[in-house]
N, C-alpha and C positions, 0 to 999 in steps of 0.2 A: 527361644529362637527356632523356628519351625519352616521348612520349605513345603509348601503346600501347592498340590496340584488340584485346581479347582474345576471340577466339572461344569460345562456349560453349554450352550448352542447359539447358533447364527442369529443374530438380530437384524432385522431389515433394515436398510435404509443408512448403513454405514460407509456411502461412498464420498470421499473425499471430493470437494471441488476445488476450484482454484486457488485457495489457500487453506487447505485442510478440511476437517470434517467440522463443520459448524451446526450446532442445535440448541435448544433451549436450555439452560442451566439444569432444569430440572430432569431433561431427559439423559444428560450425562451422570446426573446423580442415581439414576436408577440401577437396578441390580445387574451387575456383569457389564454394563454398558461401555464406562470407560475402559474397564479391564480388557474386554473383547478386542476393543479397538487398538490400546497398546501391545497386545500380544500379536494382532495381525501385523503391527508395524515391524516388530522383532523379528515374525516369522518370515514377513516378505522380503528382508533385507539379508536372509541368510543367518538367522539368529544374531543373540546380541553376546556370546561368549568370548571374553577376552577384549571386547571393545569399549572405547570410551565415548561417552555422549555428552552434551550441555543440556542444561534442562532450566528453564525459567520462562516468565511470561509477564504479561501485564497486570498481575494482581486483582483481577476481577474476581467476583463471587465465585468460590469453590476452589480457587487455584491452589490454597495451601493444601487442602485435602487432595487434590488430584496429583499435586507434585509428590506428596507422601506415597501415594499408591504406586507412581510409576517409579520412584526410588526403589520400593520393595519389589517391584515386577522386575525392574532390570536387575537388581541382587538376585532374585529366583532364577533368572535367564542367563547368569554367568558373566554380566559385564564386570570389566575390570575397573572402571571408574566412571563416576558421573560428576562433572563440573557445574554446580548449580548456583545462581544468582542470590545474594542474600534476602532472605524473606521471600524467595522463590520468585524474585523479581529479575527480569531481563527485558529491555526492550528488543524488539524484532531484530533491528540491525546490529544491536550489541551481540545478541546471540549469534547472528551469523559472523560477527568479528571474532568471537572466542572459537567458534568451530575452525575458522581458517587460521587462528594465531596457534592453537593449540593442536592442529591436525587431527581433529576427532573423527570418529566414525559417523558424525551426523548430529542433530539435536531435535529435541523434542519442545515444541514452543507452545505454551497455553495462552491463548489468546482467540478472540473473535474480532480482532482489530477495531475498526471504528463501530462496532455493533453497541448496543446498550449492555451494560453489566447488572449483575444482581440476581436474586433467587428466581425471578420471574422474567429475567431477560435471557442473554444469549451466553454461550460458552463455546470454545473450540480449541482443538487439538491438531498440530501441524508438525508433519515430520521433515526437518531438513536434511539433505544429503552433505557429505564430506566437503564439497566445494562451497559450502554455506547456504546455498540458495534451495528454495521450495522445491520438493520432490518433484521430477519429471513425469509426466503422464504414464510410462512404463512402470514407476514404482508406485503410484497411487493407485493405477489399475492392479498391481499386484496386490497391495493391502486390499484392496475391494474385495478382491476374489476370496484372500484368505478369512475376510470376515463372514464369507457365505460358506464357510467350510468347518471354521473354529468348533473344537469339541472340548478344550480345556485351556487355562492359562495357569502359568506360574506365579506365586505370590510368596514372598518371605514374610511370616508372622513374627514380627519384631516391633521395639518401639520407634517411633518417629525419630528422624534425624533432627538434630538441633540446627535450623536455618537462621538464627538470629544473628549471627557474627560469622565473619570468616574464619576460615580453620579447616582442618583436615578431622575426619573421624571415619569409622568403618561400619559398615552394614552389612554383616555376614562377612564374606570375602571381598566385598566391593569396597572401594574408596570412596567417599564421598567428599567432594573439595567444595566447600561454601566460599565463593570470590565476592569481593565488591562489585556491584552489577555495573558501575559507573567508571571505574578508574582505566581500563584498559580501553575503553571506547573513546574517553576522553583524551587519553594519550593520543590514539588515532588521529584524532581531530588535528591536535597539533601539529601533525606531520604534514596536513594537507593544507592549512591555512595560515595565513600571515597574522598571527595573535597580535603582533606588536602593533600592526596597524589598525587592527580592530580595537584594540585598547585604546589608541589614540583617538579613534573615531568616539569612543564613549567618553573620554575625558574632556573633549571637547564642547561636551553638552547635549551630545547625541541623545534622543529618548527614543525607548523601544517598549513595547509591551509584548510579551510572550505568554500565550494562553495555554497551559499543559493541560487545560480539561480535567482536572482531578486525575490523570492517567499516567502513565509507566514515564513519560518524557519530563515530568516535574523535577525529580532529582537529577537527570542530565542536565536539564537546562540550568537549574540553579547552579550545579557545578562548574558548567562550561561558561555560561555566560555573566553571572555573578561573581563567581569565585575566582575565575581563570581570566576573565576578559574585563573585570571592573565594572560592569554594567551596575547601576545603582541596585540597593536591596529593594524588593518588590518590583524588580522590573517582570519577574516571573510570577503569573497569578493562576490560582488554582493549582498550585504545584505538588499537593499530597496525594498521592495514588490512593484513592479509594476503592472498596470493593464494588459500589454502584455508582462510581465516578460521581458522586455528589448528585445523583439524579440527573446529571448531564447526559446528553447524546454524545459521546466522543469521536465526533465525526467534523473535522475540521474544513468546515464548508459555509458559507453565508447563511444558510438556514439555522443549523446548530451552534455556530461560533456567532451568535447575533449579539452578544455582550461585545465582543472584540470589534465586530463591524460598526457596531453604534459609536464606540469609542474612537475608532479611527476616521469617521466621517466627520467628526467635531473640527471646527476652525483651529483649536488649541491642541488637535490630537498630537499624540507622539510622532515622530519621525519615522518610525518603522514598527509595523505589527506583523506578528506571526502565532500560529496555533498548529498543535500537533494531535494525533489521535490517540486511540485508546493503547495500543502498543508500540508507537512512535515511529511508524514508518511513512505516515503521511504528512504534508504540510499545507498549510495555507499563508500566503504573504501578502502584506498591504502595505501602501504608503499612506500618508496624510491624504485623505479624500480619496484614495486610490485602490482599487481592488485589482488584484494581478491574478488571472485565469490560469490554472495549472499549465496548459498548453503553453501560454504566453511566457510563464515561467520557465519552461524547460527551454524555449528557444531563447531566452535572455541569457540563462546560464550557460547555454552552449556557445553564445555569441563571446561570451565575457569570461570563461572559464579560465583563459591563460592568464588573468591578471592573478590567480591564487597560486601559490608556489608548487602545490601538488600538481597543478594541469600546466604549468608554464611551457612544457615540452608540446604543448598541443593535444588535441584529441585524436584518438583512433578512428572514430567514428560515432554516429549516434544513431540512436533506435527508439522508436514510439510505438506503443499499441495502435492497433488500426482505428479506432474510436476517438484518438487523441488528434488533435488539429494538425494540419500539415504546417504550421507554423516553424517548426524545427527543421523541415525539410528545407525552406525557403534559406536559412542559416546554412545548413549544411551544403546546399548547393553554391552559395556565395563563398563558401569557405575551401570548397573542394573535398568535403569530408563524405566517406561512406555514408549511407543511411540505410536503415532498415523498418520496416512495417510488419509487427507481430501481432499475434491474437493477445487479447487480454490476458494477464497473469504474469508475474515478473518472472516465473521459471522460464519463460520463453526467452529472457535476456541473457539467462545463464550461460546458454551455449556460446552466444555472441560474446559476452565478456571472456568467458575461458579461453576462446579462442583468437584473443587479442583482437576482434574485428570492432569492437566499440567500447568507449569510454563512459559517455554519458547515456541515460535511458530515463525513459518517462511515460507516465500514463495522466490520462486525464482527470483521472479520479484522485489528485490531489498526492501523487507519488512521483518522486524525482530521486536518482539516485546515480552512482557512478560505480566503476570498477573496484572501490575500497573495500566493499563487501558485495555479498549477491543477494541482496534486497533492496528495496527503495528505503530511503533513510530522511526522516523529516527535519531532524536538528541538523543534518549536514547540509541540507538544501538552503536553510536558514543562515547557516554559517557562511556558505558560498555566496548568498546575497550580501550578507555584511562585509565580507571581504572586498566585494565588487563595489559597494556603495563607499567603503574606505579608499578605495584607490582612485575613483571615478570623480568623487567629491561631488557628486549630484544628487537629488532626490529621486525616489522611485519614480515619481511622475516625470521626471524629466529623462531619466533612463528610458521608459516606456516610451515617451514621446520620439525620442532619438531612434529607438528600434524599430518604430513603425513607420517613421519617415525613411528608413533606410531600406526595410523589407517588406512594407505593406502590412495590412492587420488582417489576421483571419478572426474574424468576429465568431465567438463559439459560446455554446451553452449545453449543457445537459439537463434534461426534462425526466424526472425520475417518477413512474407511476408504481406505488410500491403496494405489496401484500395483495396482489391481484387475485382473484380465483386462477387457478392454474391452466384450467381447461379454457378459459376466456382468453388468458394471456397466449396459450399455444394456439388458439384459433385465429387470433389477430396476426400473429408471426406467420402462420401456415398460409393464410390467405394472400398474404403480400409475398411470401416465397413463391408461391405457385403463378403470381403475375410478373417476375422479374424478367422473363424473358421478352414480355410485350411493351416494356416500359420505354427502353430506348428509342429517342427519336420522338417521344411525344413531348407536350409542353403543358406545365402545371404552375398556376399563377406566373405566366409570363416567363417562365424558365424552361430551356428545354434540357430535357433528361439526355446525358452523353452515354452513361453505361448504368449498370444496375446488375449486383450479382450477390450471393453468399460467398463471404469471406472465406477462402481457403489459405492455408501456409505451409509451405515446404521448408523445414529449417535449413539453411544453407551450411550447415555444418555437419549434422549427422542424417540429414534426408528424411528425418521424420514427418509426418504430416498431421494437420491438424484442420478438420473441416467444420462447417457449420459455425463459424466464429463470429456471424453477425451479417445483417442485410445491409447493404449499401446502396444508396441511389446519390448517383453525382451528375451535376448540373454543367452545363457549359460554363467556363468562367472558374471552375473549381469550388463553387458551393455544393454541399452534399448533406444528405440524411442519413444516420444509421440508426440501427435498431438492434437491440441484442437483449435477451434475458439475463439479469444478473445472476451470478454464481454464490454471491455473498449472502444472501438472505437465509432468514430460517423460517418465514412463514410465507404460504402462499408463493407467487412469482412477482418478481419486480421487473417490468420492461424500461429499460433506459433509452432515450430517444437524444440522440445527439445532433447538434444542429451547427452547421459551420457556412460561413459566406466570406469569400475574399474581396478586400477592398485595396487595390494597388497603390491608392494615395494619388497625389497628395491631398484632394479632397476625400470626405467622407470618413476621416480617421478617427473622428472622436465623437461619434453617436453613441447612446446608450446600447448596449449589447443587444437586449431583448427588443429594441426598435429597430436595430439595424437588420435583426434576424427575421422580422414580421412576415417578409415573403417565403421565407423557408419554413416557418412555424406553420404557416397557412397551408404550405403545399404538403407538408408532413399529415396535417389534420386530413386535408383531401384524399391524400394516398392511402392512410391507415384507418381513418375513423376512430384514432385512439382513443380520444375523449368520449366521443359518443358511445362506443363499443364497451369502454371501461365502467361508464357510468360516473366518470370523474370530470369536473367542471375545470379543473386544473390540474396541475402535477403536484405531487406532494412535496417534491424538492426540487427547486432550481438552483443549479450552479453553474 
C-alpha cells in the first residue's frame, strides 16, 4: 500500500455541464482524464480530508473501474469514509437520498443519465453537494477552474475494494462501507405513498408494464413493484442493469422506448405502462392507448399529489424549467400555489426546495420529483401515479380527460436535432437571437408574436443569475416556441425545439399533438429555417 502523488497537466474540455462532465467512455479511459477531474472536485470543495462521500452510478461500461479509482483517490486525499452502492450501483435519486440520510459531504455519481453506454458510447461523472442535489454553478465553475491548473493528483496504490456485497472494510485509513443500493430508497418510498392501496390495486387484477431499459432502475422497480407491492412477476421487463444497456438507448421517450409504446397502444394492453432511464431519474408514463407528455404528467401530479400520504398536507409550491409547458402553472393558479420558472437543470430547483418554497418540480425532458430528495426521480413519479390511480379508481385516459376539461390543454412537443455541426447550430441560434427585438408585433402563420427574449433567471433565494438560457417566442393566447442548445450531448451540438399551443376547451382537446401543433411547427421553420439550414428533413427525436 503506497500513497502516490502523480504528476499531471491540465486536459482541455473538462467543463461540467448541467449534469456533470459527460464525454465518450474512451475519453474517460484515457491517461489521467478521470483522475484529473476527480482531483479537481476534491480541490474545489476545500479538500477531502475527514469528509464522507457517497459513490455509485448506473452500472454503465467503465463504472467498476472508475469506482475503484475514485475510492483510491478519496483515500489518498484523506477522506474518512465512502458509502458505496453494492456493485458500484446507485440510482441518482437513491444517491441523493443517501447523501441526505447520512448527512455526508456530498457524493460522486457515475452516469451519463439517458445517454447510451458501452466502450464506444458515453460516460459521465457528477458531483452532488451535501443537500443531495447537483453542484450549483459556483461549484462547477470552481471545478472547471481547477482542471485548468492541476499539476498532480493523489491515489493510493492498493488492492481493489470488494464491492460484491454489503459490509465494512478499510482502504488505508479510510472506511469503505458497501450498502444495499435499494433498501434505503425503498423504505423512503413507503413513507410517501399508500402501499396498502396500491397493493389492493394490483390484487384487483390491475396490469402494469415497467420497462427498466436494462438500466439501474431494474432492481429498484423489481423490489418495490413486485416484491413489496405485489405486482405479478414479469411486470418489470429489461430489469437487469447491463454495461451497454443491452444495446438499448436508455432514454424513456416514444422514440427509444418504442417497444413499450407499441405494447401500450394495443387493444389488450396493460392498464398502465412506465419506463425509466439509465440512472433512474427520468420517467415516461402511459395508459392503455394513452401517452402522457412529461409536462402533462407534472400538472396531473401537482393536481392530485394530496391523494398520497406524503403530500396530504398540500404543496408549498411548484416549479418547472422554462422549456416545460405551462400546464402546471394553470394548476398552481387554480390551487393558489406559488409557481416558479427556472432554467433547465435540476440544480436550479434545489435552492427553492431547500428554502421550502416548492414541493414538486418538473422538466419536459421526462423528469419529475419532489422535495423528498434533490434530484428528479423516475420511480417516485410512477409510484405517485399508481397512488392516484388507486384512489381515484379511474383509468389514465379518464384522468387525463378530466384534467383537460378542467384546466384546458397545453399541446406540447419537443423536436431534437442531434449531433449538428456546432458552428451551424451556433449560427442558427445567433441569427434568431439577433432578431428577437424586432419580432414582437409581427405575425407568422396567422399568429401574432407578443414577446421574444433570451431567457434569464434571477434566483429568488440567493440572487444568483443565469443568462442565455434559451430563446423564447411567445404568441398571443399562450402558444410559444423555445430553442436551446442541449448541455447533455457528447458529440457536436443538439438543438432542442420546444413547441406549445394552449387550447382552453371544451372543443379541440382531443387532437393528435403534432397535428394540433402544426401551425406552431410551421412558424418555427419560418422563423429559424432549422430544417433547411441543418440539412435535416425532420427531427432526429420527437417527444
